[in-house]
SEMARBA-741592 format. One record per residue (C-alpha): x negated, y, z; residue in one letter. Coordinates in steps of 0.05 Angstrom, whole numbers. Example, Ala and Ser with C-alpha at 12.3 -4.5 7.8 and 13.67 -1.06 7.14 Angstrom:
// SEMARBA-741592
@px->-246, py->-90, pz->156, rest->a
@px->-273, py->-21, pz->143, rest->s
This chain:
// SEMARBA-741592
@px->-223, py->1618, pz->-526, rest->m
@px->-199, py->1647, pz->-462, rest->n
@px->-260, py->1679, pz->-431, rest->c
@px->-233, py->1671, pz->-360, rest->y
@px->-244, py->1594, pz->-368, rest->l
@px->-318, py->1610, pz->-372, rest->l
@px->-322, py->1653, pz->-312, rest->l
@px->-341, py->1598, pz->-263, rest->p
@px->-401, py->1578, pz->-305, rest->f
@px->-419, py->1651, pz->-316, rest->m
@px->-423, py->1662, pz->-241, rest->l
@px->-464, py->1600, pz->-231, rest->g
@px->-409, py->1566, pz->-188, rest->i
@px->-422, py->1490, pz->-195, rest->p
@px->-364, py->1442, pz->-210, rest->l
@px->-355, py->1385, pz->-159, rest->l
@px->-361, py->1316, pz->-195, rest->w
@px->-375, py->1252, pz->-158, rest->p
@px->-421, py->1205, pz->-189, rest->c
@px->-463, py->1147, pz->-183, rest->l
@px->-533, py->1162, pz->-204, rest->g
@px->-605, py->1181, pz->-181, rest->a
@px->-594, py->1258, pz->-185, rest->t
@px->-546, py->1307, pz->-150, rest->e
@px->-506, py->1365, pz->-178, rest->n
@px->-534, py->1436, pz->-184, rest->s
@px->-528, py->1446, pz->-110, rest->q
@px->-565, py->1382, pz->-87, rest->t
@px->-637, py->1365, pz->-90, rest->k
@px->-662, py->1303, pz->-125, rest->e
@px->-656, py->1244, pz->-80, rest->v
@px->-708, py->1187, pz->-85, rest->q
@px->-669, py->1123, pz->-80, rest->q
@px->-690, py->1049, pz->-76, rest->p
@px->-680, py->1006, pz->-138, rest->v
@px->-609, py->982, pz->-142, rest->g
@px->-578, py->1029, pz->-93, rest->s
@px->-522, py->1077, pz->-111, rest->h
@px->-516, py->1150, pz->-91, rest->v
@px->-453, py->1188, pz->-84, rest->r
@px->-454, py->1265, pz->-89, rest->v
@px->-391, py->1304, pz->-70, rest->k
@px->-386, py->1378, pz->-51, rest->r
@px->-457, py->1378, pz->-28, rest->g
@px->-451, py->1314, pz->14, rest->w
@px->-503, py->1260, pz->-1, rest->v
@px->-500, py->1185, pz->22, rest->w
@px->-515, py->1117, pz->1, rest->n
@px->-459, py->1066, pz->1, rest->q
@px->-453, py->1037, pz->71, rest->f
@px->-453, py->964, pz->90, rest->f
@px->-459, py->930, pz->159, rest->v
@px->-463, py->853, pz->168, rest->p
@px->-410, py->821, pz->207, rest->e
@px->-425, py->784, pz->274, rest->e
@px->-485, py->827, pz->289, rest->m
@px->-507, py->815, pz->363, rest->n
@px->-546, py->881, pz->372, rest->t
@px->-515, py->936, pz->412, rest->t
@px->-536, py->989, pz->361, rest->s
@px->-542, py->973, pz->286, rest->h
@px->-564, py->1028, pz->240, rest->h
@px->-513, py->1032, pz->183, rest->v
@px->-541, py->1089, pz->142, rest->g
@px->-546, py->1165, pz->140, rest->r
@px->-501, py->1219, pz->112, rest->l
@px->-523, py->1292, pz->105, rest->r
@px->-510, py->1356, pz->71, rest->s
@px->-558, py->1380, pz->18, rest->d
@px->-557, py->1448, pz->56, rest->l
@px->-589, py->1415, pz->117, rest->d
@px->-662, py->1441, pz->116, rest->n
@px->-679, py->1401, pz->179, rest->g
@px->-681, py->1462, pz->228, rest->n
@px->-629, py->1427, pz->274, rest->n
@px->-578, py->1481, pz->263, rest->s
@px->-525, py->1433, pz->236, rest->f
@px->-481, py->1388, pz->278, rest->q
@px->-451, py->1324, pz->245, rest->y
@px->-381, py->1296, pz->266, rest->k
@px->-350, py->1228, pz->254, rest->l
@px->-273, py->1224, pz->249, rest->l
@px->-223, py->1170, pz->237, rest->g
@px->-202, py->1100, pz->261, rest->a
@px->-265, py->1069, pz->292, rest->g
@px->-304, py->1134, pz->303, rest->a
@px->-333, py->1135, pz->372, rest->g
@px->-310, py->1065, pz->389, rest->s
@px->-341, py->1024, pz->332, rest->t
@px->-385, py->1073, pz->298, rest->f
@px->-425, py->1131, pz->325, rest->i
@px->-463, py->1186, pz->289, rest->i
@px->-526, py->1225, pz->310, rest->d
@px->-499, py->1296, pz->311, rest->e
@px->-571, py->1323, pz->291, rest->r
@px->-593, py->1275, pz->237, rest->t
@px->-525, py->1248, pz->210, rest->g
@px->-551, py->1173, pz->222, rest->d
@px->-489, py->1126, pz->232, rest->i
@px->-494, py->1066, pz->280, rest->y
@px->-450, py->1006, pz->293, rest->a
@px->-443, py->995, pz->367, rest->i
@px->-395, py->933, pz->366, rest->q
@px->-398, py->866, pz->334, rest->k
@px->-353, py->865, pz->270, rest->l
@px->-313, py->809, pz->240, rest->d
@px->-302, py->815, pz->165, rest->r
@px->-243, py->768, pz->169, rest->e
@px->-206, py->814, pz->216, rest->e
@px->-225, py->879, pz->180, rest->r
@px->-267, py->887, pz->115, rest->s
@px->-274, py->962, pz->114, rest->l
@px->-271, py->1024, pz->150, rest->y
@px->-248, py->1092, pz->123, rest->i
@px->-279, py->1150, pz->161, rest->l
@px->-285, py->1224, pz->154, rest->r
@px->-348, py->1267, pz->163, rest->a
@px->-355, py->1344, pz->182, rest->q
@px->-418, py->1386, pz->187, rest->v
@px->-415, py->1450, pz->228, rest->i
@px->-466, py->1505, pz->230, rest->d
@px->-475, py->1512, pz->306, rest->i
@px->-498, py->1583, pz->301, rest->t
@px->-432, py->1605, pz->270, rest->t
@px->-387, py->1548, pz->290, rest->g
@px->-360, py->1545, pz->218, rest->r
@px->-360, py->1485, pz->172, rest->a
@px->-416, py->1482, pz->124, rest->v
@px->-383, py->1431, pz->78, rest->e
@px->-311, py->1410, pz->66, rest->p
@px->-289, py->1350, pz->107, rest->e
@px->-304, py->1286, pz->65, rest->s
@px->-283, py->1216, pz->69, rest->e
@px->-328, py->1156, pz->59, rest->f
@px->-324, py->1080, pz->69, rest->v
@px->-363, py->1030, pz->110, rest->i
@px->-355, py->959, pz->83, rest->k
@px->-367, py->898, pz->129, rest->v
@px->-411, py->846, pz->90, rest->s
@px->-396, py->775, pz->98, rest->d
@px->-435, py->718, pz->133, rest->i
@px->-417, py->643, pz->128, rest->n
@px->-383, py->637, pz->194, rest->d
@px->-316, py->602, pz->175, rest->n
@px->-312, py->530, pz->159, rest->e
@px->-262, py->504, pz->106, rest->p
@px->-193, py->486, pz->130, rest->k
@px->-140, py->442, pz->92, rest->f
@px->-76, py->478, pz->83, rest->l
@px->-20, py->426, pz->77, rest->d
@px->-38, py->372, pz->126, rest->e
@px->-17, py->317, pz->135, rest->p
@px->-23, py->291, pz->65, rest->y
@px->13, py->230, pz->43, rest->e
@px->20, py->201, pz->-27, rest->a
@px->54, py->141, pz->-61, rest->i
@px->26, py->108, pz->-123, rest->v
@px->49, py->42, pz->-160, rest->p
@px->7, py->-16, pz->-146, rest->e
@px->-38, py->-42, pz->-199, rest->m
@px->-45, py->31, pz->-231, rest->s
@px->-104, py->35, pz->-279, rest->p
@px->-169, py->71, pz->-263, rest->e
@px->-164, py->147, pz->-267, rest->g
@px->-89, py->150, pz->-245, rest->t
@px->-77, py->218, pz->-207, rest->l
@px->-57, py->206, pz->-135, rest->v
@px->-56, py->272, pz->-103, rest->i
@px->-93, py->338, pz->-98, rest->q
@px->-119, py->363, pz->-31, rest->v
@px->-137, py->438, pz->-23, rest->t
@px->-179, py->474, pz->31, rest->a
@px->-186, py->548, pz->43, rest->s
@px->-248, py->585, pz->66, rest->d
@px->-238, py->650, pz->100, rest->a
@px->-304, py->680, pz->80, rest->d
@px->-312, py->727, pz->23, rest->d
@px->-308, py->693, pz->-44, rest->p
@px->-348, py->750, pz->-75, rest->s
@px->-405, py->742, pz->-26, rest->s
@px->-450, py->688, pz->-57, rest->g
@px->-428, py->616, pz->-45, rest->n
@px->-398, py->627, pz->24, rest->n
@px->-328, py->607, pz->0, rest->a
@px->-346, py->561, pz->-59, rest->r
@px->-323, py->493, pz->-39, rest->l
@px->-345, py->421, pz->-55, rest->l
@px->-302, py->359, pz->-42, rest->y
@px->-330, py->290, pz->-26, rest->s
@px->-301, py->222, pz->-6, rest->l
@px->-321, py->198, pz->66, rest->l
@px->-275, py->137, pz->68, rest->q
@px->-238, py->105, pz->13, rest->g
@px->-288, py->73, pz->-33, rest->q
@px->-284, py->34, pz->-78, rest->p
@px->-212, py->44, pz->-91, rest->y
@px->-207, py->120, pz->-97, rest->f
@px->-249, py->177, pz->-120, rest->s
@px->-246, py->252, pz->-113, rest->v
@px->-265, py->310, pz->-163, rest->e
@px->-316, py->353, pz->-131, rest->p
@px->-289, py->420, pz->-150, rest->t
@px->-215, py->409, pz->-150, rest->t
@px->-201, py->358, pz->-95, rest->g
@px->-160, py->316, pz->-142, rest->v
@px->-161, py->243, pz->-116, rest->i
@px->-156, py->188, pz->-169, rest->r
@px->-156, py->113, pz->-170, rest->i
@px->-221, py->79, pz->-185, rest->s
@px->-200, py->7, pz->-177, rest->s
@px->-136, py->-29, pz->-184, rest->k
@px->-99, py->-49, pz->-119, rest->m
@px->-51, py->-105, pz->-103, rest->d
@px->6, py->-86, pz->-54, rest->r
@px->14, py->-157, pz->-34, rest->e
@px->-57, py->-156, pz->-9, rest->l
@px->-57, py->-87, pz->25, rest->q
@px->2, py->-39, pz->21, rest->d
@px->-32, py->25, pz->48, rest->e
@px->-97, py->60, pz->51, rest->y
@px->-128, py->116, pz->94, rest->w
@px->-173, py->162, pz->54, rest->v
@px->-215, py->216, pz->87, rest->i
@px->-238, py->277, pz->45, rest->i
@px->-292, py->326, pz->66, rest->q
@px->-296, py->397, pz->39, rest->a
@px->-362, py->437, pz->44, rest->k
@px->-374, py->510, pz->30, rest->d
@px->-438, py->540, pz->-1, rest->m
@px->-427, py->483, pz->-54, rest->i
@px->-457, py->432, pz->-4, rest->g
@px->-525, py->470, pz->5, rest->q
@px->-564, py->465, pz->70, rest->p
@px->-528, py->503, pz->124, rest->g
@px->-460, py->493, pz->96, rest->a
@px->-399, py->487, pz->140, rest->l
@px->-349, py->432, pz->129, rest->s
@px->-279, py->408, pz->147, rest->g
@px->-243, py->343, pz->136, rest->t
@px->-172, py->316, pz->125, rest->t
@px->-138, py->246, pz->122, rest->s
@px->-94, py->224, pz->68, rest->v
@px->-47, py->163, pz->75, rest->l
@px->-35, py->132, pz->6, rest->i
@px->19, py->81, pz->3, rest->k
@px->27, py->29, pz->-53, rest->l
@px->96, py->22, pz->-86, rest->s
@px->117, py->-46, pz->-111, rest->d
@px->120, py->-67, pz->-185, rest->v
@px->151, py->-130, pz->-210, rest->n
@px->85, py->-169, pz->-218, rest->d
@px->97, py->-232, pz->-179, rest->n
@px->141, py->-291, pz->-205, rest->k
@px->188, py->-324, pz->-156, rest->p
@px->158, py->-380, pz->-113, rest->i
@px->185, py->-430, pz->-68, rest->f
@px->172, py->-416, pz->7, rest->k
@px->159, py->-491, pz->16, rest->e
@px->129, py->-543, pz->-28, rest->k
@px->184, py->-582, pz->-61, rest->v
@px->180, py->-657, pz->-67, rest->n
@px->217, py->-699, pz->-122, rest->f
@px->218, py->-758, pz->-81, rest->e
@px->257, py->-721, pz->-25, rest->h
@px->301, py->-677, pz->-67, rest->q
@px->298, py->-674, pz->-143, rest->n
@px->346, py->-612, pz->-153, rest->h
@px->369, py->-548, pz->-117, rest->y
@px->426, py->-500, pz->-124, rest->g
@px->419, py->-424, pz->-110, rest->i
@px->472, py->-372, pz->-110, rest->r
@px->443, py->-302, pz->-126, rest->a
@px->471, py->-235, pz->-115, rest->k
@px->451, py->-170, pz->-151, rest->v
@px->472, py->-96, pz->-145, rest->k
@px->448, py->-35, pz->-179, rest->n
@px->433, py->22, pz->-132, rest->h
@px->413, py->72, pz->-185, rest->h
@px->476, py->83, pz->-224, rest->v
@px->503, py->147, pz->-258, rest->d
@px->560, py->180, pz->-221, rest->e
@px->606, py->174, pz->-282, rest->q
@px->595, py->93, pz->-282, rest->l
@px->598, py->85, pz->-205, rest->m
@px->667, py->54, pz->-209, rest->k
@px->641, py->-2, pz->-251, rest->y
@px->588, py->-20, pz->-200, rest->h
@px->626, py->-22, pz->-135, rest->t
@px->616, py->-97, pz->-125, rest->e
@px->556, py->-137, pz->-130, rest->a
@px->548, py->-190, pz->-188, rest->s
@px->537, py->-262, pz->-167, rest->t
@px->514, py->-325, pz->-205, rest->t
@px->494, py->-396, pz->-189, rest->f
@px->423, py->-420, pz->-208, rest->i
@px->409, py->-495, pz->-215, rest->k
@px->338, py->-515, pz->-204, rest->i
@px->314, py->-586, pz->-228, rest->q
@px->250, py->-610, pz->-197, rest->v
@px->204, py->-650, pz->-246, rest->e
@px->168, py->-710, pz->-220, rest->d
@px->90, py->-709, pz->-224, rest->v
@px->44, py->-767, pz->-210, rest->d
@px->14, py->-758, pz->-143, rest->e
@px->-48, py->-790, pz->-113, rest->p
@px->-41, py->-844, pz->-61, rest->p
@px->-28, py->-823, pz->10, rest->l
@px->-59, py->-854, pz->72, rest->f
@px->-21, py->-865, pz->133, rest->l
@px->-74, py->-832, pz->177, rest->l
@px->-121, py->-774, pz->163, rest->p
@px->-181, py->-815, pz->189, rest->y
@px->-192, py->-882, pz->223, rest->y
@px->-236, py->-904, pz->281, rest->i
@px->-255, py->-977, pz->291, rest->f
@px->-297, py->-1014, pz->344, rest->e
@px->-336, py->-1080, pz->334, rest->i
@px->-387, py->-1114, pz->382, rest->f
@px->-458, py->-1120, pz->357, rest->e
@px->-486, py->-1190, pz->335, rest->e
@px->-420, py->-1213, pz->308, rest->t
@px->-427, py->-1260, pz->251, rest->p
@px->-421, py->-1239, pz->175, rest->q
@px->-349, py->-1231, pz->150, rest->g
@px->-324, py->-1210, pz->221, rest->s
@px->-259, py->-1168, pz->221, rest->f
@px->-268, py->-1092, pz->233, rest->v
@px->-202, py->-1060, pz->218, rest->g
@px->-147, py->-1046, pz->165, rest->v
@px->-131, py->-979, pz->129, rest->v
@px->-66, py->-968, pz->87, rest->s
@px->-48, py->-922, pz->31, rest->a
@px->17, py->-923, pz->-10, rest->t
@px->38, py->-889, pz->-75, rest->d
@px->88, py->-829, pz->-58, rest->p
@px->117, py->-835, pz->-129, rest->d
@px->182, py->-874, pz->-143, rest->n
@px->142, py->-929, pz->-185, rest->r
@px->102, py->-948, pz->-122, rest->k
@px->37, py->-966, pz->-158, rest->s
@px->-6, py->-1023, pz->-124, rest->p
@px->-68, py->-994, pz->-90, rest->i
@px->-142, py->-1018, pz->-96, rest->r
@px->-192, py->-999, pz->-43, rest->y
@px->-267, py->-987, pz->-44, rest->s
@px->-325, py->-966, pz->1, rest->i
@px->-374, py->-917, pz->-22, rest->t
@px->-447, py->-930, pz->-17, rest->r
@px->-447, py->-986, pz->40, rest->s
@px->-481, py->-1054, pz->42, rest->n
@px->-461, py->-1069, pz->112, rest->v
@px->-385, py->-1071, pz->103, rest->f
@px->-333, py->-1095, pz->52, rest->n
@px->-260, py->-1080, pz->39, rest->i
@px->-208, py->-1124, pz->1, rest->d
@px->-147, py->-1100, pz->-38, rest->d
@px->-106, py->-1102, pz->25, rest->n
@px->-149, py->-1050, pz->59, rest->g
@px->-182, py->-1100, pz->107, rest->t
@px->-252, py->-1082, pz->127, rest->i
@px->-303, py->-1138, pz->146, rest->t
@px->-378, py->-1141, pz->159, rest->t
@px->-427, py->-1166, pz->108, rest->t
@px->-485, py->-1170, pz->157, rest->n
@px->-496, py->-1178, pz->229, rest->s
@px->-497, py->-1111, pz->265, rest->l
@px->-548, py->-1087, pz->320, rest->d
@px->-528, py->-1029, pz->364, rest->r
@px->-600, py->-1013, pz->382, rest->e
@px->-612, py->-998, pz->306, rest->i
@px->-546, py->-961, pz->291, rest->s
@px->-491, py->-948, pz->340, rest->a
@px->-444, py->-912, pz->293, rest->w
@px->-426, py->-921, pz->217, rest->y
@px->-394, py->-868, pz->177, rest->n
@px->-355, py->-896, pz->117, rest->l
@px->-316, py->-866, pz->60, rest->s
@px->-258, py->-907, pz->37, rest->i
@px->-225, py->-894, pz->-29, rest->t
@px->-154, py->-913, pz->-53, rest->a
@px->-140, py->-918, pz->-130, rest->t
@px->-71, py->-931, pz->-161, rest->e
@px->-74, py->-991, pz->-208, rest->k
@px->-26, py->-958, pz->-257, rest->y
@px->-67, py->-893, pz->-262, rest->n
@px->-139, py->-900, pz->-241, rest->i
@px->-144, py->-821, pz->-245, rest->e
@px->-100, py->-818, pz->-181, rest->q
@px->-152, py->-825, pz->-126, rest->i
@px->-152, py->-806, pz->-51, rest->s
@px->-208, py->-813, pz->0, rest->s
@px->-211, py->-813, pz->78, rest->i
@px->-266, py->-821, pz->129, rest->p
@px->-273, py->-885, pz->173, rest->v
@px->-316, py->-887, pz->235, rest->y
@px->-343, py->-953, pz->262, rest->v
@px->-373, py->-955, pz->330, rest->q
@px->-418, py->-1014, pz->347, rest->v
@px->-408, py->-1037, pz->417, rest->l
@px->-463, py->-1063, pz->464, rest->n
@px->-473, py->-1136, pz->490, rest->i
@px->-523, py->-1158, pz->537, rest->n
@px->-573, py->-1190, pz->487, rest->d
@px->-642, py->-1164, pz->513, rest->h
@px->-684, py->-1186, pz->576, rest->a
@px->-716, py->-1131, pz->615, rest->p
@px->-789, py->-1114, pz->594, rest->e
@px->-845, py->-1076, pz->625, rest->f
@px->-862, py->-1012, pz->590, rest->s
@px->-940, py->-1035, pz->588, rest->q
@px->-987, py->-1092, pz->610, rest->n
@px->-1013, py->-1092, pz->680, rest->y
@px->-1081, py->-1118, pz->706, rest->e
@px->-1086, py->-1129, pz->781, rest->s
@px->-1146, py->-1139, pz->830, rest->y
@px->-1155, py->-1166, pz->897, rest->v
@px->-1215, py->-1174, pz->943, rest->c
@px->-1242, py->-1243, pz->958, rest->e
@px->-1225, py->-1268, pz->1030, rest->n
@px->-1164, py->-1219, pz->1027, rest->a
@px->-1116, py->-1237, pz->1083, rest->g
@px->-1041, py->-1252, pz->1079, rest->s
@px->-999, py->-1190, pz->1062, rest->g
@px->-1055, py->-1151, pz->1036, rest->q
@px->-1039, py->-1107, pz->975, rest->g
@px->-1060, py->-1113, pz->903, rest->l
@px->-1099, py->-1061, pz->863, rest->f
@px->-1082, py->-1041, pz->793, rest->f
């Protein structure tokens, strides 16, 4: 072995080796550190890792202390701070080596500062230790709300899609430090859109939770909220809106815009035209013109119930008319071609009667002072098919006649004094 390689050890000159531990190298004293802290020892410099919280409102926040292990506390050493931020953002106590932050810091603007330190023996003016570089990290606080990146959001999904169908994924970003607790851990929730949509809490994926019919509603607005700190108390939040449109699927059979009537028209002719708008370029020459065809629609006859000429009837009759007096006539016809005869009936009435011609008569004398109005229900039934029935309301007003003499409301007893003169009043 080359003996020259052992010369530094033989002379007692320590090698410089930075480490994280509780003891220094041969030139440093043992440093008592709190549990969980880390110590860096380099060229006789001793310091803890430096952290300063962002957004501190104090004018002078103590960051930490750096020192030389040669400093015996006799105030013969002067500490200096160099680099970007020295003197403006951070200052150092020249006697003790204590470092202070004198400005409010924003981690999102700058997360760390790389500075240099010098220590000078003021008696000689010479450097005691070589200039050393160290880092001050800005620790995060939860001061940024989540923000959605790709607004506005819009998605299209086919109508009647089954539950669980993927619609769209929304993504929010939080500028806070993702390695600092839960400050940047997001939780998604649905503020508007139930019961048709749901959102996965950790991914922001929106899915269908209930089938939707485009013919009833063709678009929906969904509001999604993102909360940091996984939704814990004190969390900040942001929201976004998602417009979800339903595309049409062939789920409705053709219908007539108006009701067809066999008796008015028993067949229709329709000419239809069709053209394919999604054709391969190689086949485009065969699809230049639309194809047409003629469709003949035959209307089948169905047995329809009787149809009254009016939706309701109002008749008048004087009171005290004799039994069998005429009240009025209702009329209904069979709308079908066979024109079935009609039978009429009155539901639950012992005061009126109706014959097969629809003529209404009285069965008893009427008294307006007992009942001034009668509400009847007249039913028309086809003779050829008694299941075909229609009903309408009929209102009968009983008119007054002068058939009552005036009556006093009570019996009166009067008194008069004997020997009363002419014109003298009576007493009641």
